[in-house]
C-alpha positions as CSV (number, residue, x, y, z in Angstrom):
1,M,40.9,260.1,107.7
2,K,37.5,258.9,108.9
3,T,37.8,257.2,112.3
4,Y,35.5,254.7,113.8
5,T,35.5,253.3,117.4
6,I,33.9,249.9,117.6
7,G,32.4,250.0,121.0
8,N,29.7,248.4,123.2
9,L,29.3,247.8,127.0
10,K,28.6,244.1,126.4
11,G,31.0,241.4,125.4
12,G,30.3,238.7,122.8
13,V,28.7,241.0,120.2
14,G,31.5,240.8,117.7
15,K,33.5,244.0,118.1
16,S,36.9,242.4,117.1
17,T,35.2,240.4,114.3
18,T,33.6,243.6,113.0
19,T,37.0,245.5,113.2
20,V,38.8,242.8,111.3
21,N,36.2,242.2,108.5
22,L,35.4,245.9,108.0
23,A,39.2,246.6,107.7
24,Y,39.5,243.9,105.0
25,E,36.4,245.0,103.1
26,F,37.5,248.7,103.1
27,S,40.9,247.6,101.9
28,R,39.4,245.7,99.0
29,I,37.8,248.8,97.6
30,G,41.1,250.6,97.7
31,K,40.8,252.4,101.1
32,R,44.1,252.9,103.1
33,V,43.1,251.4,106.4
34,L,44.6,251.8,109.9
35,V,43.6,249.4,112.6
36,V,44.1,250.3,116.3
37,D,43.9,247.6,118.9
38,L,42.9,249.2,122.3
39,D,41.8,245.9,123.9
40,P,44.5,244.5,126.2
41,Q,43.4,241.0,125.1
42,C,44.9,241.9,121.7
43,N,42.4,239.7,119.7
44,T,42.5,242.0,116.7
45,T,46.2,242.2,116.7
46,R,46.5,238.4,116.2
47,F,44.8,238.7,112.8
48,F,47.4,241.2,111.6
49,A,50.6,241.0,113.6
50,K,52.4,239.1,116.3
51,V,51.5,240.0,119.9
52,N,54.9,240.5,121.5
53,A,57.0,243.1,123.3
54,Q,59.0,243.9,120.2
55,G,58.4,247.3,118.6
56,R,56.0,250.0,119.4
57,T,52.5,249.3,120.4
58,V,49.4,251.3,121.4
59,R,51.0,251.7,124.8
60,H,53.7,253.9,123.3
61,A,51.2,255.9,121.3
62,L,49.2,256.6,124.5
63,K,52.2,257.4,126.7
64,H,54.1,259.4,124.1
65,P,51.8,260.2,121.0
66,V,54.8,261.2,118.9
67,L,56.1,257.6,119.2
68,V,53.1,256.3,117.3
69,R,54.2,253.7,114.7
70,P,51.8,251.6,112.5
71,Y,53.0,248.3,111.1
72,R,52.2,247.1,107.6
73,T,50.2,243.9,107.6
74,K,50.2,241.0,105.1
75,Y,47.0,242.5,103.7
76,E,47.3,245.2,101.1
77,N,46.3,248.7,102.3
78,I,46.0,247.6,106.0
79,S,48.3,248.8,108.7
80,I,48.0,248.3,112.5
81,I,48.9,249.9,115.7
82,K,49.4,246.8,117.7
83,G,47.7,246.1,121.0
84,T,49.5,245.0,124.1
85,P,48.4,243.4,127.4
86,E,50.4,246.2,129.0
87,A,48.1,248.9,127.6
88,E,47.5,251.5,130.4
89,E,45.5,254.5,131.2
90,F,47.7,257.6,131.5
91,G,45.1,260.1,132.6
92,N,45.0,261.8,129.1
93,D,41.8,260.9,127.2
94,Y,43.2,262.7,124.1
95,A,46.5,261.0,123.7
96,L,45.4,258.7,120.9
97,R,43.8,261.7,119.1
98,E,47.1,263.4,119.2
99,A,48.9,260.3,117.8
100,L,46.4,259.8,115.0
101,A,46.6,263.4,114.0
102,L,50.2,262.7,113.0
103,L,48.9,259.9,110.6
104,E,46.0,261.8,109.2
105,K,47.3,262.0,105.6
106,Q,48.5,258.4,105.4
107,F,45.2,256.7,105.8
108,D,41.6,257.0,104.6
109,I,39.9,255.1,107.4
110,C,40.8,254.1,110.9
111,L,39.1,251.4,112.9
112,I,39.6,251.2,116.7
113,D,38.8,248.0,118.5
114,T,37.9,248.3,122.2
115,R,37.0,246.2,125.2
116,P,33.4,246.2,126.6
117,V,33.9,249.1,129.1
118,F,34.1,252.8,128.6
119,D,37.2,253.2,130.6
120,G,40.2,255.5,129.9
121,L,41.4,253.3,127.0
122,T,38.0,253.3,125.3
123,R,37.6,257.0,125.9
124,N,40.8,257.6,124.1
125,G,39.3,255.7,121.1
126,V,36.1,257.6,121.2
127,Y,37.7,261.1,121.5
128,A,39.9,260.3,118.5
129,S,36.9,259.2,116.4
130,D,34.2,260.6,114.2
131,I,31.8,257.7,114.7
132,L,31.0,255.3,117.5
133,L,29.9,252.0,115.8
134,T,28.0,249.6,118.1
135,P,27.4,245.9,117.0
136,I,24.5,244.3,118.8
137,K,22.5,241.1,118.9
138,F,18.8,241.6,119.0
139,D,18.0,239.9,122.3
140,N,16.7,241.3,125.6
141,F,20.2,241.6,127.1
142,C,21.5,243.7,124.2
143,R,18.3,245.8,124.1
144,D,18.7,246.7,127.8
145,N,22.5,247.3,127.4
146,L,21.8,249.6,124.4
147,A,20.2,252.1,126.7
148,L,23.4,252.2,128.7
149,V,25.4,252.8,125.6
150,E,23.0,255.6,124.6
151,D,23.6,257.3,128.0
152,A,27.4,257.0,127.6
153,Y,27.1,258.4,124.1
154,H,25.3,261.5,125.3
155,G,28.0,261.9,127.9
156,F,30.6,261.8,125.2
157,L,28.7,264.6,123.4
158,E,29.4,267.0,126.2
159,T,33.1,267.1,125.2
160,H,33.0,265.6,121.7
161,A,30.0,267.4,120.1
162,Y,30.5,266.1,116.6
163,L,30.6,262.4,117.4
164,E,28.0,260.3,115.5
165,W,26.6,257.0,116.6
166,F,25.5,254.0,114.5
167,V,24.1,250.7,115.6
168,F,23.9,247.5,113.5
169,A,22.6,244.0,114.1
170,N,25.3,241.3,114.2
171,M,24.9,237.5,114.2
172,A,21.4,237.6,112.8
173,T,19.9,234.2,112.1
174,Y,17.9,235.5,109.2
175,A,19.1,238.9,108.2
176,R,15.9,240.2,106.5
177,A,13.6,238.7,109.2
178,Q,15.9,240.1,111.9
179,Q,15.6,243.6,110.4
180,K,11.8,243.4,110.9
181,V,12.2,242.1,114.5
182,S,14.7,244.9,115.2
183,S,12.2,247.5,113.9
184,D,9.6,246.1,116.3
185,I,12.0,246.1,119.3
186,L,13.3,249.5,118.6
187,A,10.1,251.2,117.6
188,R,9.9,252.9,121.0
189,H,13.4,254.3,120.7
190,D,15.3,256.6,118.4
191,Y,18.4,254.5,118.0
192,P,20.5,255.1,114.8
193,V,20.2,251.6,113.5
194,L,21.8,250.9,110.1
195,D,20.0,249.0,107.4
196,T,22.7,246.3,107.1
197,C,22.5,243.2,109.2
198,I,25.4,240.7,109.5
199,S,24.3,237.1,109.2
200,R,25.1,234.4,111.7
201,S,27.3,231.6,110.1
202,A,29.8,228.9,111.0
203,D,32.0,230.7,108.5
204,V,32.7,233.4,111.1
205,D,33.8,230.9,113.8
206,N,35.9,229.0,111.3
207,A,37.6,232.1,110.1
208,L,38.2,233.3,113.7
209,N,39.9,230.0,114.5
210,L,42.3,230.6,111.6
211,Y,42.8,234.3,112.4
212,K,41.5,235.3,108.9
213,P,38.9,237.8,107.7
214,V,35.8,235.8,106.6
215,R,36.4,236.5,102.9
216,R,39.9,235.1,103.1
217,H,38.6,231.9,104.6
218,R,35.6,231.5,102.3
219,Q,35.3,233.8,99.3
220,G,31.6,233.3,98.6
221,S,30.4,233.5,102.2
222,I,27.2,235.5,102.8
223,V,28.8,237.0,105.9
224,A,31.6,238.4,103.7
225,E,29.0,240.0,101.5
226,D,27.2,241.4,104.6
227,F,30.4,243.1,105.8
228,A,31.0,244.5,102.3
229,E,27.5,245.9,102.4
230,L,28.1,247.4,105.8
231,A,31.3,249.0,104.6
232,R,29.4,250.5,101.6
233,E,26.6,251.8,103.8
234,L,29.0,253.5,106.2
235,L,30.7,255.2,103.3
236,E,27.4,256.3,101.9
237,R,26.3,257.7,105.3
238,Q,29.5,259.7,105.4
239,G,29.2,260.9,101.9
240,A,32.4,259.2,100.8
């Protein structure tokens, strides 16, 4: 199972949107996908399951890893470990890693959504992952913030030496033009920027309001195709 933590130290860059749409695009090509919602806001959970106190959530998985229990969603090939507002830090940064190890053979890909802070909850996601995937918007705020993410990434490498890091542009007004701008902005840095850019479109906002992946809201959306391309690029980078 290849595991991705969707993480950034800045809000509003589309972490939950990325998690939902990548999960759906991976599932469409036959991958068995597990989604983990580590954000106490539970935004990703709302796309796939009810947010309530019934059943086991990520809190149970963190407190007692052997109690991990994914739930099947209405989408084929997608299961979820539900988020909860009661998610807590238990002082064990490797609890989620222990829980996911029990599910290794059941899934091909795991996507972990996080909140915009590298606290104990997010560290649990990172230490359970093979890849830290960072969505950004190419503006001055994200450019400055990216340096902080890079510092945090190097800190993770001290205890998680095989963690890879990928960055991609999200909410690009013109994807191809944005790629050129991103190259100019990042020319002085060695950030691992992916080729795929995700376009900005009202389709995303409309799909979010309906709690649907973009493709389920609008089949021919360019954003849906962008996320499909991102899924393909990630698989190619991993040799899958």
